N, C-alpha and C positions, 0 to 999 in steps of 0.2 A: 888660332886660325885652323889648327888641325882638327879640333873637336867637331865643328860643323861638318867637315868633310867626312870624318869617320862615321858620324851619325847618319849622313846621307848614304854612304856605302852600306852601312848595316841595314838601313831601311830597304835598300834595293834587294838584299838577300832574302827578305821576307815578302817582298811584293810578288804577286803572280807574274809569270813571264809575260802574259798577255798585256798586263798593265804597264810594262816597262817600255815597250817600243812597238806600237802598232802604227805603221806609217803606210800611206796609201797614195797612189797616183791614179787619176781618172783618165780613161781613154775612151774614145768614141769611134764607132765604125760607120762607114758608108758615106755620109754627107746627105744633106737634104736635096731631093730631086724636084726642081721647080716644074718639070714637065708633068709630074704626077701629083704634086702638092701645090695647090694654088696659094696656100699660106706659107710656103717654104721660107720666104724671107722673114716673116714674123716669127716662125718657130726658131730659125737660126739666131735671130736677135735675142729671143727669150733665153735660149740656152747660153749664149755668150754673156748676157747680162748677169745670169746667176753665177757664172764663173768669175766675172769681174767683181761683182758685189762681194764675193767671198774670197777674193784675192788668190784664186787658184789658177795655175797654168796647167794645161792639158795637152793632149795630142789627138788629132783627128786622122784616122786612117781612111782616106778617100777612095771610093770605088768609081772609076771613070764612067761606067755606064749610068751612074746616078748623077754625075756632076759635069758631064762633058757637053756643056753648053755655055754660052756667055754668062747667063745668069747663074748657072750652077757654079762656075769657076769664081764668079764674083762673091758668092756666099762662102766658098772655101777660102778665098783671099781674106775675108773678114777675120778668120781665125788667125792668120799670120799677122794681120795688122794689130791684133790685140795680144800678141806675144805668145800664142800657142804654136805648136808644131803641127806639121802635116806629113803623114807617111803614106806608103803604098799599100793599097788593099786589093790589088788586081783591078783589071778593067771590068770583066764580066761577072765577077763574084762566083767563080767556078768552085765546085766541090771536088777537091783532089782525091777524095776517097771513091768517087764514082768511076766505074769501070770504063765508061766511054770517054773520060777525060784523060787524055794521054799526057805524058811528060812534056812533049814538044808543044802541044796546044797550050798547056798551062804556062810554060815559060814565055811563049809568045804573048800571052795575055798579060803577064806581069810587065813585059817590056812595053806593050802598048800603053799601059797605065803610066809608065815612066814618061812617055811622050806627052801625055796629058798634064802630068805634074810639072813638066819642064816649062809650061807656060807661066808658072808662078815665079815670083821673085826669089823664092827659096823653098826648099822642102827637105825633109829628113829621110835619109836612107834607112828606114825601118820598115819591115814588112809584117803585116798582120794577115794570117791565113783566113780566108773566108770560112765561116762555120767552125774555125779552129781545127780544120781537117788538114793534116800534113802528109797524107799519102797512105794508101791501103796496100802498097807494095814497097819492098826495099828499094827498088829502082827509082820509083817516083819520089819517095821520101828523101833518099840520098841525093838524087839529081837536083832537086830544088835546093837542098841545103848547100850543095856545091856551088850552084849558081849564085845564091845569096852571098856566100863567102867571096866568090870571085868578083862580084859587083859591089863589094864594100858595104853590105847591109848589116845593120845591127839588129838585135832582137826586137820583135814587136809582140812577144808572147804576153799572155795574161796569167796571173796567179788566181784571181777571183773571177769565176764565170757566174753568170746569172741569166735569168729568163726575162729580162726587161722587154725583149722583143715580143714575148707572148702576152705580157701584161699590156703592152701597147696595142696588140691586135684586139684584145678583149675590150680595152678602153675605146678604141675607135669604132668597133662594132656596137658598143653600148651607146655611143654618142649618135650613131645613125638611128638607133631605135628610140632614142630619147632626145630629139632635137630641142635645143634651148634649155635643157636641164643641166644643172651643175654636176660635173664628174668627180666631185670631191670625195665621194665614197671610195674611190680607188686609191686615194693617197695613203692611208694608213696600211692597207694590205700590201701595197707596193713597197713602202718603207720597211715593213716587217720582213718582206721577202729579201730585200737587199741586205738588211742587218743579219739575217739568218745565214745567207750565203757568205757574207764576209767573215762571220764567226766560224763557219764550217771550214772554209779554206785556210783561215789563219791557224786553226787547230791542226788541220791536215798537214800544213807546212811544218809545224813543230814536230809532228810525228815523222815526216819524211826527211826533213833536213836537220832535225835536232836543235833548231834555233828559230828565232824570230827573223823573218825576212821582210824586205820592203815589197809591198804588194802593188799590183796593177789590176784595176777593176775594169772589166769589159762592160761598156754600155753602148747604146746606139743613138744616132741622131734621129729621134722620133718624137711623137707627140707627148708621150707620158713624161719623158725627161724634160722637155721644154716646159711642161706644166709644173713639175714637182721637184726639179733638181735642187732648188734652194732648200726645200724641206728635207730632201735626202741628205744633203751636205750637213745640215744642222743635226740631223739624227745620228749620222756617222760620227760627228764630232762629240756629241753627247755620249756616244758609246765608247769613246776613248781613242778614236782614230785621228791622226794628224795627217794633213794633206801635204804632199811633196810633189815637185815637178817630175815629169816622166823621166827625164835624163838622170835624175838622182835615183829613182827606183831601178832603172835599167842598169845602174852601176853595180847592183847586187849580183854576186856570182851565180845565183840560181838561174839567171837568164842566159848564162853561157852554157847551160846544160843542153845536151842533145840526147834525150832518152832513147835507148834502143828498144822501141816498142812498135808493134803493128796491130791494128792501124795506128798511125802516129797522130799526135796532136792532143787537143783539149787543153785545159789549164796545165801549165808547166808543173804545178804542184800535184795535180791529179795524175799526170803522166808519170812523174817520179814515184808517186805512191803505188801506182800500178806496177811499175818496174820492180819495186821492192816487195810486191805481193801483199801489201797491207790489206787487211780485211775490211769489209763493209762498204767498199766503193760501189757506187751505182753507175750504170752506163745505159744510155748516153749520159755524159756528165751533167748536162742541164737539158731538160726536155719538158714540153708542155704536159706530159703525163703526170708530173709531180705537182703542177700548179693548177691544173684544170679542176680537180675536185674541190680545192679551196675556194676558187672563184665561183664555181657552181653553187657551193653551199651558201655563199654570200649573196647570191642572186645577181651577180655581176656578169 
């Protein structure tokens, strides 16, 4: 009985760390806005179907300004019905790093979204900062952190940031210019982007934390994910990633960290690496400036 166990342990010593434990939870920001998207219900159903077909539980961080309508809340409710979680993403999607956004205004906006979420049968007290911006001053950063702690919120941080929002912008603009044509040309570039970002932040976590962590990937409820999420999931699995529920990922100690950085925010891994002074970090952590040349070169 001992020989197989010893052999397995010996094999682990020779396996690359990345191959031993790459676990990932999916999270989505915003919620589909039926007032702006005539096909919001269809997109919501497509996204949820991909998650269901792949037996993945996720979390939606809903922004009230996008879902504060009967139909919008019905779409959010579908997430709960299928066993996913719903967290707070503020009401107005304010950027806490902007000078004109005061602490009081920001906190009031968070509370307003609580009122919206209270219409649901249940929701999770996790907060996702819009744009991943956690404050450009110590007073704002610490004020929000204190409010979250006092109101019983858990972390809604991400470890893997990506530019799915930019790929979605380019996809929708392309579809307007090419009505009736298939947008399949976007699929492989988009998948390559997410695989690249996942690998980058996984390596950065090993540098900053000295170990493998359970990751949380930031995505959005948009058109490109409704179209290609099933393919994205398959590609990530082929690359060695195992999907876990958000609650399991957030049990990792890394999400209890509160880096003393200003401006605060971005990926928790990126923020910790910045605090440690690790070289080679780019800022902003994810921006269209990195992806625009690639899509331009492809004629997309």
